[in-house]
PATORZA-532023 format. One record per residue: residue in three letters; residue number from 0; x, y, z of N, C-alpha, C in turn. Coordinates in steps of 0.02 Angstrom, whole numbers. Each point is the difference from the previous one (the first is absolute). Example, Ala and Ser with C-alpha at 12.3 -4.5 7.8 and 13.67 -1.06 7.14 Angstrom:
% PATORZA-532023
["ala", 0, [660, -284, 390], [-45, 59, 0], [45, 60, 0]]
["ser", 1, [-18, 53, -36], [42, 59, 3], [-39, 55, 37]]
This chain:
% PATORZA-532023
["met", 0, [722, -201, 2764], [-47, -12, -55], [18, -62, -40]]
["ser", 1, [66, -9, -9], [22, -58, -38], [-19, -65, 35]]
["asp", 2, [4, 2, 68], [-18, -60, 38], [-74, -15, -8]]
["ile", 3, [-41, 52, 0], [-72, -10, -9], [-16, -27, -69]]
["ala", 4, [34, 28, -51], [-11, -24, -68], [22, -72, -8]]
["ser", 5, [57, -18, 32], [24, -69, -3], [-49, -47, 34]]
["trp", 6, [-25, 20, 59], [-48, -42, 36], [-64, -8, -41]]
["thr", 7, [-22, 53, -33], [-61, -3, -40], [8, -48, -58]]
["arg", 8, [59, 2, -33], [11, -47, -55], [1, -72, 24]]
["glu", 9, [31, -10, 58], [5, -68, 26], [-67, -27, 24]]
["his", 10, [-45, 45, 24], [-64, -21, 27], [-58, 29, -41]]
["lys", 11, [9, 2, -66], [-50, 32, -43], [-67, -36, 4]]
["leu", 12, [-1, -65, 11], [-63, -37, 6], [-37, 21, 64]]
["glu", 13, [37, 6, 55], [-32, 23, 62], [-24, 72, -6]]
["val", 14, [38, 42, -33], [-20, 70, -10], [-64, 3, -42]]
["ala", 15, [-2, -39, -53], [-60, -1, -43], [-61, -24, 40]]
["trp", 16, [9, -51, 41], [-56, -24, 41], [-21, 53, 51]]
["gly", 17, [49, 35, 30], [-17, 52, 48], [-43, 55, -30]]
["val", 18, [19, 21, -61], [-40, 51, -35], [-69, -27, -14]]
["phe", 19, [-4, -63, -22], [-64, -31, -15], [-44, -4, 62]]
["ala", 20, [30, -20, 57], [-38, -7, 62], [-26, 67, 24]]
["val", 21, [42, 52, -2], [-21, 66, 21], [-57, 25, -43]]
["ala", 22, [5, -12, -66], [-53, 22, -46], [-66, -34, 18]]
["asn", 23, [3, -64, 18], [-62, -36, 17], [-29, 24, 66]]
["phe", 24, [42, 17, 48], [-25, 27, 63], [-32, 69, -11]]
["val", 25, [28, 39, -46], [-31, 64, -17], [-69, -10, -30]]
["val", 26, [-5, -51, -44], [-65, -15, -30], [-50, -21, 54]]
["leu", 27, [23, -36, 51], [-44, -20, 55], [-33, 60, 34]]
["phe", 28, [38, 54, 5], [-27, 60, 32], [-44, 40, -48]]
["thr", 29, [23, 6, -62], [-36, 44, -47], [-61, -33, -31]]
["leu", 30, [3, -65, -12], [-57, -36, -28], [-22, -53, 50]]
["ile", 31, [-24, 23, 56], [-13, -44, 57], [-52, -52, -15]]
["asp", 32, [-45, 13, -48], [-51, -50, -17], [30, -60, -36]]
["tyr", 33, [62, 7, -25], [32, -54, -37], [62, -26, 38]]
["gln", 34, [-3, -1, 66], [58, -16, 41], [23, -73, -6]]
["thr", 35, [-44, -46, -20], [18, -71, 0], [55, -15, -50]]
["val", 36, [-5, 27, -61], [49, -16, -53], [70, 25, 17]]
["pro", 37, [10, 64, 17], [68, 22, 15], [28, -33, 63]]
["phe", 38, [-42, -15, 48], [24, -34, 61], [30, -68, -17]]
["his", 39, [-36, -38, -40], [27, -66, -19], [59, 5, -48]]
["phe", 40, [1, 52, -42], [58, 11, -43], [64, 6, 41]]
["val", 41, [-3, 38, 55], [58, 10, 42], [26, -66, 28]]
["trp", 42, [-45, -39, 28], [21, -62, 33], [22, -54, -50]]
["val", 43, [-37, -7, -53], [20, -50, -50], [67, 18, -32]]
["ser", 44, [10, 63, -16], [64, 21, -30], [57, -9, 49]]
["leu", 45, [-12, 13, 65], [51, -11, 51], [20, -73, 3]]
["thr", 46, [-49, -45, -3], [14, -71, 3], [41, -23, -61]]
["leu", 47, [-19, 25, -59], [38, -17, -60], [71, 27, 3]]
["leu", 48, [8, 61, 25], [66, 30, 6], [45, -41, 46]]
["tyr", 49, [-29, -21, 57], [40, -38, 47], [22, -67, -29]]
["gly", 50, [-44, -31, -40], [18, -63, -32], [59, 8, -46]]
["ala", 51, [9, 61, -28], [56, 12, -46], [63, 22, 37]]
["arg", 52, [-7, 34, 57], [57, 30, 33], [24, -38, 62]]
["val", 53, [-45, -20, 44], [16, -34, 63], [48, 43, 41]]
["trp", 54, [-28, 48, 36], [40, 44, 42], [21, -36, 64]]
["gly", 55, [45, 33, 38], [17, -23, 67], [-59, 10, 47]]
["met", 56, [3, -31, 58], [-57, 3, 46], [-14, 71, 24]]
["gly", 57, [53, 40, 12], [-11, 68, 22], [-40, 41, -50]]
["met", 58, [22, -3, -64], [-34, 35, -54], [-72, -27, -8]]
["thr", 59, [-8, -65, 5], [-66, -31, -8], [-49, 26, 52]]
["leu", 60, [21, -1, 63], [-44, 22, 55], [-15, 75, -5]]
["ala", 61, [51, 39, -21], [-11, 72, -6], [-52, 16, -54]]
["val", 62, [7, -31, -58], [-48, 12, -55], [-69, -25, 19]]
["leu", 63, [-4, -59, 31], [-65, -27, 20], [-34, 46, 51]]
["ser", 64, [38, 26, 48], [-29, 46, 49], [-25, 64, -33]]
["ala", 65, [40, 26, -47], [-19, 63, -33], [-64, -10, -41]]
["val", 66, [-5, -56, -37], [-59, -12, -41], [-61, -12, 44]]
["cys", 67, [9, -37, 55], [-56, -11, 46], [-24, 66, 29]]
["ala", 68, [46, 43, 20], [-19, 66, 29], [-36, 42, -52]]
["ala", 69, [27, 3, -62], [-33, 40, -52], [-68, -28, -17]]
["ser", 70, [-6, -67, -1], [-65, -32, -14], [-50, 15, 55]]
["ala", 71, [23, -1, 63], [-44, 15, 57], [-26, 72, -3]]
["val", 72, [45, 46, -18], [-20, 71, -4], [-52, 10, -55]]
["thr", 73, [14, -29, -60], [-45, 12, -56], [-68, -36, 10]]
["leu", 74, [3, -61, 24], [-64, -35, 13], [-37, 31, 58]]
["gly", 75, [38, 23, 50], [-32, 34, 56], [-35, 63, -23]]
["tyr", 76, [31, 36, -48], [-32, 60, -27], [-64, -19, -37]]
["ala", 77, [2, -56, -38], [-60, -22, -35], [-55, -19, 48]]
["val", 78, [17, -31, 57], [-50, -18, 50], [-30, 63, 32]]
["ser", 79, [44, 50, 13], [-24, 62, 31], [-48, 38, -46]]
["gln", 80, [7, -10, -65], [-44, 33, -48], [-61, -42, -17]]
["asp", 81, [-8, -55, 37], [-58, -45, -10], [-3, -28, -71]]
["val", 82, [59, -4, -32], [2, -30, -67], [1, -76, 5]]
["val", 83, [36, -25, 50], [3, -73, 12], [-13, -12, 74]]
["ser", 84, [-17, -62, 16], [-11, -18, 70], [66, -16, 34]]
["ala", 85, [0, -1, 67], [61, -10, 38], [31, -69, -11]]
["asp", 86, [-41, -49, -21], [28, -67, -10], [48, -3, -59]]
["glu", 87, [0, 53, -42], [49, 2, -55], [71, 3, 26]]
["leu", 88, [9, 23, 63], [67, 4, 28], [32, -70, 9]]
["thr", 89, [-42, -51, 0], [27, -68, 5], [40, -19, -62]]
["glu", 90, [-7, 39, -54], [40, -12, -60], [74, 6, 14]]
["ile", 91, [17, 45, 47], [71, 13, 12], [36, -62, 27]]
["pro", 92, [-24, -33, 54], [35, -61, 22], [-4, -56, -51]]
["leu", 93, [-55, -4, -40], [-4, -52, -51], [53, 10, -54]]
["met", 94, [7, 62, -23], [50, 14, -51], [70, -8, 28]]
["ser", 95, [10, 18, 64], [65, -10, 32], [17, -74, 2]]
["ala", 96, [-50, -42, 15], [12, -72, 2], [20, -27, -69]]
["met", 97, [-33, 26, -52], [18, -20, -68], [72, 19, -16]]
["phe", 98, [20, 59, 20], [68, 23, -12], [50, -43, 38]]
["leu", 99, [-16, -17, 63], [46, -41, 41], [7, -70, -29]]
["val", 100, [-52, -26, -31], [6, -65, -33], [50, 4, -57]]
["met", 101, [-2, 56, -38], [49, 10, -53], [70, 6, 28]]
["val", 102, [7, 35, 57], [65, 6, 33], [27, -69, 17]]
["trp", 103, [-42, -42, 29], [22, -67, 19], [21, -40, -61]]
["tyr", 104, [-41, 3, -52], [15, -38, -61], [64, 25, -33]]
["ala", 105, [6, 66, -6], [58, 29, -34], [65, -15, 38]]
["arg", 106, [-2, 4, 66], [60, -13, 39], [19, -74, -3]]
["arg", 107, [-49, -44, -2], [15, -71, -8], [32, -13, -69]]
["arg", 108, [-26, 34, -51], [28, -8, -67], [72, 26, -1]]
["glu", 109, [13, 57, 31], [68, 27, 3], [47, -47, 36]]
["ala", 110, [-23, -30, 55], [42, -48, 37], [16, -61, -43]]
["ala", 111, [-51, -24, -38], [12, -58, -43], [49, 16, -55]]
["leu", 112, [-7, 60, -31], [46, 20, -53], [71, 8, 28]]
["asp", 113, [6, 28, 59], [65, 9, 31], [33, -68, 13]]
["gln", 114, [-40, -47, 24], [27, -67, 12], [22, -32, -66]]
["ala", 115, [-39, 9, -53], [19, -28, -65], [64, 32, -26]]
["arg", 116, [7, 66, 10], [61, 34, -21], [61, -26, 38]]
["arg", 117, [-8, -10, 65], [56, -25, 40], [19, -70, -23]]
["ala", 118, [-51, -42, -15], [14, -68, -23], [37, 2, -67]]
["ala", 119, [-22, 45, -45], [33, 6, -65], [72, 24, 8]]
["asp", 120, [11, 48, 47], [68, 24, 12], [44, -56, 27]]
["arg", 121, [-27, -40, 45], [39, -56, 27], [17, -50, -55]]
["glu", 122, [-48, -13, -45], [13, -46, -55], [55, 26, -45]]
["arg", 123, [-3, 66, -17], [51, 29, -43], [69, -3, 34]]
["glu", 124, [2, 15, 65], [64, -3, 35], [28, -71, 1]]
["phe", 125, [-44, -49, 10], [23, -70, 0], [28, -19, -68]]
["ile", 126, [-37, 18, -53], [22, -18, -67], [67, 34, -16]]
["arg", 127, [5, 64, 18], [62, 36, -14], [58, -30, 39]]
["asp", 128, [-10, -13, 64], [55, -26, 41], [19, -71, -22]]
["ala", 129, [-52, -42, -13], [15, -68, -21], [37, -2, -66]]
["ser", 130, [-21, 44, -47], [33, 1, -65], [73, 21, 6]]
["his", 131, [13, 51, 41], [69, 22, 9], [42, -53, 36]]
["gln", 132, [-30, -32, 50], [37, -51, 37], [16, -61, -43]]
["leu", 133, [-42, -14, -50], [12, -59, -42], [55, 10, -51]]
["lys", 134, [14, 62, -18], [46, 13, -55], [69, -30, 13]]
["thr", 135, [29, 13, 58], [68, -22, 14], [6, -76, 2]]
["pro", 136, [-41, -36, 41], [7, -73, 0], [-15, -32, -68]]
["leu", 137, [-45, 29, -39], [-13, -28, -66], [60, 9, -46]]
["ala", 138, [33, 58, 5], [59, 12, -42], [57, -47, 20]]
["val", 139, [8, -10, 66], [52, -46, 23], [-15, -71, -22]]
["ala", 140, [-63, -22, 9], [-19, -68, -19], [9, -11, -75]]
["arg", 141, [-17, 51, -40], [8, -8, -72], [74, -6, -19]]
["gly", 142, [42, 41, 32], [71, -4, -14], [29, -68, 18]]
["leu", 143, [-20, -26, 57], [24, -67, 20], [-25, -53, -48]]
["ala", 144, [-63, 6, -22], [-27, -49, -47], [38, 2, -66]]
["asp", 145, [18, 60, -23], [40, 5, -62], [68, -34, 8]]
["leu", 146, [32, 9, 58], [64, -31, 12], [-6, -77, 0]]
["leu", 147, [-53, -24, 32], [-11, -72, 1], [-12, -28, -70]]
["arg", 148, [-38, 38, -40], [-15, -23, -68], [64, -4, -42]]
["glu", 149, [43, 50, 8], [62, 0, -40], [48, -55, 21]]
["ser", 150, [-1, -18, 65], [48, -50, 23], [-28, -71, -1]]
["glu", 151, [-64, -8, -18], [-31, -66, 1], [15, -37, -65]]
["pro", 152, [32, -59, 3], [16, -37, -62], [-59, -36, -30]]
["ser", 153, [-50, -16, 41], [-58, -38, -24], [-47, 45, -38]]
["his", 154, [-17, -21, -62], [-46, 40, -41], [-69, 6, 33]]
["ser", 155, [-26, -56, 26], [-67, 2, 31], [-1, 44, 62]]
["arg", 156, [55, -2, 39], [3, 43, 59], [4, 74, -20]]
["arg", 157, [38, 14, -53], [3, 70, -24], [-69, 24, -21]]
["arg", 158, [-37, -46, -33], [-68, 19, -20], [-44, 14, 60]]
["asp", 159, [6, -41, 52], [-40, 11, 61], [19, 66, 34]]
["ile", 160, [65, 13, 1], [22, 63, 31], [-24, 59, -43]]
["gly", 161, [-2, -10, -67], [-26, 52, -44], [-72, 16, 16]]
["asp", 162, [-40, -52, 15], [-70, 11, 20], [-3, 40, 65]]
["leu", 163, [47, -16, 46], [3, 38, 63], [15, 73, -13]]
["val", 164, [48, 13, -44], [17, 70, -17], [-60, 36, -30]]
["glu", 165, [-37, -35, -42], [-59, 30, -31], [-52, 18, 52]]
["glu", 166, [-11, -43, 49], [-48, 14, 52], [24, 58, 44]]
["leu", 167, [65, 3, 14], [26, 56, 39], [-8, 66, -38]]
["asp", 168, [9, -3, -66], [-11, 60, -41], [-73, 22, 4]]
["arg", 169, [-46, -48, 0], [-72, 16, 5], [-14, 33, 68]]
["leu", 170, [29, -27, 53], [-9, 31, 66], [27, 71, 1]]
["gly", 171, [58, 10, -32], [28, 67, -3], [-45, 48, -39]]
["thr", 172, [-29, -25, -54], [-47, 41, -40], [-61, 19, 41]]
["ile", 173, [-26, -48, 38], [-58, 15, 42], [18, 53, 52]]
["ala", 174, [58, -7, 32], [21, 49, 51], [5, 70, -30]]
["arg", 175, [31, 5, -60], [6, 65, -33], [-68, 27, -19]]
["ser", 176, [-44, -44, -24], [-67, 22, -21], [-41, 26, 59]]
["leu", 177, [8, -32, 58], [-36, 23, 59], [22, 71, 20]]
["val", 178, [65, 13, -5], [24, 67, 15], [-28, 51, -50]]
["ile", 179, [1, -18, -64], [-28, 44, -52], [-73, 13, 13]]
["leu", 180, [-38, -52, 17], [-71, 7, 12], [-14, 45, 59]]
["glu", 181, [40, -8, 54], [-10, 41, 59], [11, 74, -15]]
["val", 182, [51, 15, -40], [15, 69, -19], [-51, 27, -49]]
["ala", 183, [-22, -43, -47], [-47, 21, -52], [-66, 23, 28]]
["glu", 184, [-19, -26, 59], [-65, 18, 29], [1, 67, 35]]
["gln", 185, [55, 37, -4], [6, 65, 32], [2, 55, -53]]
["pro", 186, [-57, 33, -14], [-2, 51, -53], [48, 58, 13]]
["asp", 187, [14, 16, 64], [43, 57, 13], [73, -14, -15]]
["ser", 188, [16, -62, -18], [70, -16, -17], [14, 6, -75]]
["leu", 189, [-50, 19, -39], [10, 7, -72], [45, 59, -17]]
["val", 190, [43, -10, -49], [42, 54, -26], [-28, 18, -68]]
["arg", 191, [-41, 52, -3], [-38, 15, -61], [40, 44, -48]]
["ala", 192, [-8, -14, -63], [28, 41, -54], [-42, -13, -62]]
["asp", 193, [8, 41, -52], [-37, -11, -62], [27, -61, -36]]
["ile", 194, [-46, -45, -18], [18, -63, -32], [-30, -2, -70]]
["asp", 195, [41, -15, -50], [-25, -11, -68], [-33, -69, -2]]
["val", 196, [-65, -2, -11], [-37, -63, 4], [22, -49, -54]]
["glu", 197, [12, 25, -61], [22, -45, -54], [67, -32, 18]]
["asp", 198, [46, 40, 27], [65, -28, 18], [-7, -50, 57]]
["leu", 199, [-46, 13, 47], [-13, -46, 56], [-20, -68, -27]]
["val", 200, [-46, -1, -48], [-26, -63, -27], [52, -35, -43]]
["val", 201, [29, 36, -47], [47, -31, -47], [62, -27, 37]]
["ser", 202, [23, 38, 50], [59, -23, 38], [-15, -65, 37]]
["ala", 203, [-60, -6, 28], [-18, -61, 36], [1, -60, -46]]
["val", 204, [-29, 7, -60], [-1, -56, -47], [71, -15, -25]]
["arg", 205, [40, 51, -12], [68, -12, -23], [40, -40, 51]]
["arg", 206, [-9, 17, 64], [38, -36, 52], [-14, -75, -2]]
["trp", 207, [-63, -17, -10], [-19, -71, 3], [7, -36, -67]]
["ser", 208, [-14, 35, -56], [-1, -34, -65], [68, -23, -23]]
["arg", 209, [53, 33, 23], [67, -19, -22], [27, -62, 35]]
["gly", 210, [-34, -21, 54], [23, -59, 34], [-50, -56, 3]]
["val", 211, [-62, 13, -21], [-53, -50, 5], [-33, -7, -69]]
["gln", 212, [-4, -60, -24], [-30, -13, -66], [-76, -3, 6]]
["arg", 213, [-33, 50, -27], [-73, 3, -5], [-18, 36, -65]]
["ala", 214, [-63, -3, -19], [-23, 41, -56], [-19, 68, 29]]
["trp", 215, [48, 46, 2], [-9, 65, 33], [-36, 49, -47]]
["arg", 216, [-40, 43, 30], [-33, 53, -39], [-9, 62, 45]]
["val", 217, [13, 58, -29], [-8, 64, 35], [-45, 45, -41]]
["asp", 218, [-47, 32, 33], [-46, 46, -34], [-12, 60, 45]]
["val", 219, [33, 56, -15], [-6, 61, 40], [-34, 53, -42]]
["thr", 220, [-59, 22, 20], [-38, 49, -38], [-10, 64, 40]]
["leu", 221, [48, 17, 41], [-3, 64, 36], [70, 30, 4]]
["glu", 222, [2, 64, 7], [63, 36, 11], [-12, 46, 59]]
["gly", 223, [45, 1, 46], [-8, 45, 57], [36, -25, 61]]
["thr", 224, [-12, 35, 56], [34, -16, 62], [-50, -3, 57]]
["leu", 225, [22, -32, 54], [-37, 2, 63], [51, 4, 56]]
["ala", 226, [-22, 26, 57], [44, 8, 58], [-1, -65, 40]]
["gly", 227, [59, -30, 8], [3, -63, 37], [71, -19, 16]]
["asp", 228, [7, -54, 37], [65, -27, 18], [20, -51, -53]]
["arg", 229, [48, 18, -42], [18, -42, -56], [26, -68, 23]]
["glu", 230, [41, -1, 51], [27, -64, 23], [-55, -47, 24]]
["arg", 231, [-49, 28, 37], [-55, -42, 25], [-44, -24, -57]]
["leu", 232, [-16, 45, -47], [-43, -20, -56], [35, -51, -45]]
["asp", 233, [65, 6, -8], [38, -52, -36], [-9, -67, 35]]
["ala", 234, [5, 1, 67], [-8, -62, 38], [-70, -29, -7]]
["ala", 235, [-51, 44, -2], [-69, -24, -8], [-9, -33, -68]]
["leu", 236, [24, 32, -53], [-7, -29, -67], [41, -64, -6]]
["asp", 237, [59, -1, 29], [40, -62, -1], [-37, -58, 32]]
["ala", 238, [-34, 15, 57], [-37, -53, 35], [-57, -26, -43]]
["ile", 239, [-35, 45, -35], [-56, -21, -42], [25, -40, -61]]
["val", 240, [53, 25, -32], [27, -35, -58], [28, -68, 21]]
["glu", 241, [35, -3, 56], [27, -64, 24], [-56, -50, 14]]
["asn", 242, [-56, 25, 27], [-57, -43, 12], [-26, -29, -66]]
["ala", 243, [-1, 41, -52], [-21, -24, -66], [49, -52, -27]]
["ile", 244, [64, 11, 10], [50, -47, -24], [-7, -67, 36]]
["gln", 245, [-13, 2, 65], [-7, -62, 39], [-59, -42, -25]]
["ala", 246, [-49, 32, -31], [-61, -36, -21], [1, -19, -74]]
["thr", 247, [56, 12, -34], [2, -11, -73], [59, -43, -19]]
["gly", 248, [-4, -27, -62], [56, -36, -30], [33, 43, -53]]
["glu", 249, [51, -27, -32], [40, 39, -47], [-40, 25, -60]]
["ser", 250, [-51, -36, -21], [-38, 20, -59], [-60, 44, 17]]
["asp", 251, [-12, 13, 64], [-58, 40, 20], [13, 75, -7]]
["leu", 252, [-55, 37, -5], [4, 72, -8], [1, 35, 68]]
["val", 253, [42, 50, 6], [-2, 48, 55], [-4, 69, -32]]
["ala", 254, [-56, 33, 8], [-11, 66, -32], [-9, 53, 54]]
["val", 255, [34, 56, -9], [-5, 56, 46], [-29, 59, -39]]
["arg", 256, [-55, 27, 25], [-36, 53, -35], [-8, 59, 48]]
["ala", 257, [10, 61, -26], [-10, 61, 41], [-42, 49, -40]]
["phe", 258, [-50, 29, 34], [-43, 49, -33], [-27, 47, 53]]
["ala", 259, [-29, 55, -24], [-26, 51, 46], [-75, -9, 9]]
["ala", 260, [-23, 13, 61], [-72, 2, 15], [-12, 63, 39]]
["gly", 261, [-13, 55, -36], [-5, 65, 33], [68, 21, 26]]
["thr", 262, [4, 14, 65], [64, 18, 31], [34, -59, 33]]
["asp", 263, [-22, -61, -16], [30, -60, 27], [40, -36, -55]]
["ala", 264, [55, -30, 21], [38, -44, -45], [-18, -72, 17]]
["ile", 265, [-20, -38, -51], [-17, -70, 9], [55, -43, -31]]
["ile", 266, [27, -46, 39], [51, -46, -25], [-26, -71, 10]]
["glu", 267, [-5, -38, -54], [-26, -68, 4], [53, -50, -22]]
["val", 268, [7, -54, 38], [45, -54, -18], [-43, -62, -11]]
["thr", 269, [0, -25, -62], [-41, -57, -19], [44, -58, -20]]
["asp", 270, [-16, -60, 24], [36, -59, -21], [-49, -54, -22]]
["thr", 271, [23, -45, -43], [-42, -55, -24], [23, -65, 33]]
["gly", 272, [7, 3, 66], [24, -57, 38], [-56, -42, 28]]
["val", 273, [11, -27, 60], [-46, -48, 29], [-63, 32, 28]]
["gly", 274, [0, 66, 7], [-59, 33, 29], [-4, -10, 75]]
["ile", 275, [-52, 29, 29], [-10, -4, 72], [-70, -28, 14]]
["pro", 276, [-6, -52, 39], [-67, -25, 17], [-43, 53, 33]]
["ala", 277, [-65, -3, -12], [-45, 52, 25], [2, 5, 76]]
["asp", 278, [11, -55, 36], [0, 2, 73], [64, 31, 27]]
["leu", 279, [54, 2, -40], [63, 30, 22], [5, 73, -19]]
["leu", 280, [-37, 22, -50], [8, 68, -27], [-9, 54, 54]]
["pro", 281, [-50, -4, 45], [-7, 53, 50], [58, 4, 49]]
["arg", 282, [43, -53, 3], [51, -2, 51], [71, 9, -27]]
["ile", 283, [7, 15, -65], [68, 1, -28], [42, 58, 25]]
["phe", 284, [-31, 51, 29], [38, 56, 27], [13, -8, 75]]
["asp", 285, [-20, -58, 28], [15, -14, 70], [71, -28, 6]]
["arg", 286, [31, 12, 56], [68, -25, 10], [2, -77, -3]]
["phe", 287, [51, -25, -34], [15, -71, -6], [-56, -38, -36]]
["ser", 288, [-42, 35, -37], [-51, -34, -41], [34, -30, -61]]
["arg", 289, [-9, -65, -10], [32, -34, -56], [-48, -49, -33]]
["gly", 290, [22, -32, -52], [-42, -49, -33], [-3, 8, -75]]
["arg", 291, [34, 52, -28], [-3, 14, -72], [61, -24, -39]]
["pro", 292, [61, -3, 27], [58, -13, -42], [-3, -66, -37]]
["met", 293, [36, -3, -56], [5, -62, -40], [39, -52, 40]]
["pro", 294, [-8, -64, -17], [37, -52, 35], [75, 12, -4]]
["gly", 295, [35, -10, 57], [72, 10, 3], [21, 71, 14]]
["lys", 296, [-49, 47, 7], [16, 70, 14], [-27, 17, 69]]
["his", 297, [37, 41, 36], [-19, 16, 68], [4, 76, 11]]
["gly", 298, [-51, 28, 28], [0, 70, 19], [-3, 7, 75]]
["thr", 299, [9, 61, 24], [-2, 12, 72], [-70, 14, 26]]
["gly", 300, [-45, 17, -45], [-67, 20, 22], [-2, 70, 26]]
["leu", 301, [54, 40, -12], [3, 68, 25], [3, 52, -56]]
["gly", 302, [8, -22, -63], [8, 48, -55], [-60, 45, -9]]
["leu", 303, [-59, -29, -8], [-60, 41, -10], [-19, 41, 62]]
["pro", 304, [7, -27, 61], [-11, 43, 59], [47, 60, 1]]
["ile", 305, [63, -9, -20], [46, 56, -3], [-24, 51, -52]]
["ala", 306, [-20, -24, -59], [-25, 45, -52], [-61, 38, 26]]
["lys", 307, [-46, -34, 34], [-60, 32, 27], [18, 55, 49]]
["ala", 308, [47, -15, 46], [20, 49, 50], [31, 62, -32]]
["ile", 309, [42, -10, -51], [32, 56, -33], [-50, 42, -38]]
["val", 310, [-45, -32, -37], [-49, 36, -40], [-47, 40, 47]]
["glu", 311, [-23, -31, 53], [-45, 35, 46], [35, 56, 37]]
["ala", 312, [65, -7, 14], [38, 54, 30], [3, 61, -46]]
["his", 313, [-6, -12, -65], [-2, 55, -49], [-71, 26, -11]]
["gly", 314, [-48, -25, 39], [-69, 21, -9], [-36, -35, -56]]
["gly", 315, [29, -54, -26], [-29, -36, -56], [-37, -62, 22]]
["ala", 316, [-16, -42, -49], [-37, -62, 13], [26, -55, -46]]
["ile", 317, [-7, -62, 22], [23, -58, -39], [-57, -51, -2]]
["ser", 318, [-7, -33, -56], [-53, -50, -8], [23, -55, -47]]
["ala", 319, [-37, -54, -1], [17, -56, -44], [-63, -33, -26]]
["arg", 320, [5, -25, -60], [-53, -40, -30], [33, -59, -36]]
["ser", 321, [-34, -57, -2], [31, -60, -27], [-51, -48, -27]]
["val", 322, [20, -36, -52], [-37, -56, -27], [44, -61, 11]]
["pro", 323, [-18, -45, 46], [42, -57, 15], [18, -40, -63]]
["gly", 324, [65, -14, -7], [23, -38, -58], [8, 42, -63]]
["asp", 325, [-11, 65, 4], [1, 41, -60], [44, 63, 8]]
["ser", 326, [-19, 43, 46], [37, 63, 7], [-13, 33, 67]]
["thr", 327, [45, 45, 18], [-7, 40, 61], [24, 70, -15]]
["thr", 328, [-35, 50, 26], [20, 70, -7], [1, 32, 69]]
["val", 329, [57, 29, 17], [6, 40, 62], [7, 72, -22]]
["ala", 330, [-43, 43, 27], [-1, 71, -21], [12, 44, 60]]
["ile", 331, [41, 52, -9], [9, 51, 51], [-22, 67, -27]]
["arg", 332, [-30, 39, 44], [-23, 67, -18], [37, 50, 45]]
["leu", 333, [36, 45, -31], [39, 50, 36], [-27, 70, -15]]
["pro", 334, [-17, 39, 51], [-28, 66, -11], [53, 53, -14]]
["gly", 335, [-23, 58, -22], [44, 57, -9], [37, 2, -66]]
["leu", 336, [-27, -31, -51], [33, -1, -65], [-6, 67, -35]]
["val", 337, [56, 25, -24], [1, 59, -44], [20, -26, -68]]
["ala", 338, [-50, -12, -43], [14, -38, -61], [-36, 29, -59]]
["glu", 339, [27, -16, -60], [-32, 15, -63], [-4, -64, -40]]
["pro", 340, [-58, -17, -27], [-6, -63, -39], [41, 4, -64]]
["val", 341, [25, -58, -22], [36, -4, -64], [-41, -44, -46]]
["leu", 342, [9, 13, -65], [-41, -36, -49], [25, -70, -12]]
["glu", 343, [66, -9, -1], [28, -66, -14], [45, -21, 57]]
["pro", 344, [-4, -65, 21], [48, -25, 50], [71, 7, -26]]
["ala", 345, [45, 19, 44], [69, 10, -21], [47, -36, 47]]
["pro", 346, [8, -66, -7], [44, -37, 45], [71, 28, -2]]
["ser", 347, [32, 5, 59], [67, 27, 3], [53, -49, -21]]
["asp", 348, [-16, -64, -2], [49, -52, -18], [-29, -43, -55]]
["pro", 349, [33, -2, -58], [-27, -40, -56], [-10, -73, 19]]
["glu", 350, [40, -25, 46], [-8, -71, 19], [-67, -13, 33]]
["leu", 351, [-31, 53, 28], [-63, -9, 35], [-60, 15, -44]]
["ala", 352, [11, 22, -60], [-56, 17, -45], [-22, -63, -37]]
["leu", 353, [-36, -43, 33], [-20, -63, -29], [-70, 4, -27]]
["asp", 354, [-12, -33, -55], [-68, -3, -27], [-44, -44, 42]]
["pro", 355, [-66, 13, 0], [-45, -43, 37], [4, -71, -26]]
C-alpha cells in the first residue's frame, strides 16, 4: 500500500488526468447526445498533460493506444445508436495526429534543454578546473615578483614590478571569484540557519566603513530573522557594497537600507557615484560586465553576478536602478522573513548613525 501511495504522490498529475478522462468517457455513454464535448476534453487534456510531463516512448504508446481504444468504443456505441454518423470515427486518427505532433514537439524541447544543461555543466566544470589550476602558478608568480621587487635597486623598476604584482593579485581575485560564483549557483549547497537581518546589514557596513572613507549611512526598520546561509549572504552584500565603493569618491554617500515588505526582507544599497548608463543597466548582472568604476579603480566584473547567484539560490531576487551621473541603487529581496516592524531606526554602531 505504501508503494501505491508513493507512486500516486509522484504521479498525481497523471492520476488526476486519468480520473478526468474516465469521467468524460462515462459522460459519453450516459449523455450520448453530447458526446463531442467530453471526447475533445479527453484528447486536449491528454495533449496538455504530455506537454508538461513528456513520458518515455513505452508509456506514451501505451496511453495513446488506451485512449484510442476507449474513443473507438464510445464513438462506436454512438454510431450504433444512430446518434452520429460513421464518419465521426475519423476524429480518432485526427486527434491521434494532434497528440503525436505534441509528442514530437515536446521531445525536441526536452532534447534541446538536455543539450543546454550539458553545455552549462561543461562550462561550470571548465571554470572550476581553470580557477583551481590557476591558483598555484599565480601564487608562485606573485611570490617571485615580490622577491624581485625587494631586491631591485632601481625605483622605476620596483614601481613596474609593483604594477605586475597588482595585476597578479587581480588575476588571483578573478580566480577566487569564479570558484565562489560556481558554488553560489548551487542552491543545494546552502547551509541554512536563522539570520538576524539587522545584524547582517550592520555588520556588512561596519566591515567596509572602517577601512574606506565614504559618507556612510545605515537605516534598518525591521527586526526579525530569515533562514539562509550567513556566509553566502555576507559575500553577496560585500559584493554589492564593493561595487558601490568602486563607483564613488571619498565624499560620496553609500547608504544601506533594510525594511520589510510582507514576508520579504528588502535590502537596498544606494550610492551617489557615477551611475550606470541606460544601455549597460540590463547587463550589470552578467559575468565580466564592467564600465561603472571611477577612473583608476578596477573591478573583476564578477561581484554583482556572484550576488545575483547567491540571492537567487535563496529564492530571492536582485534588481538595480540608476540615474547616470547621480545615483545607483541595488536592491535584493529575500523571502521568509519573520519580522516585527520597529518605530524608530536603531543603528547598532554610533559611527554609522549619520544624519542625511
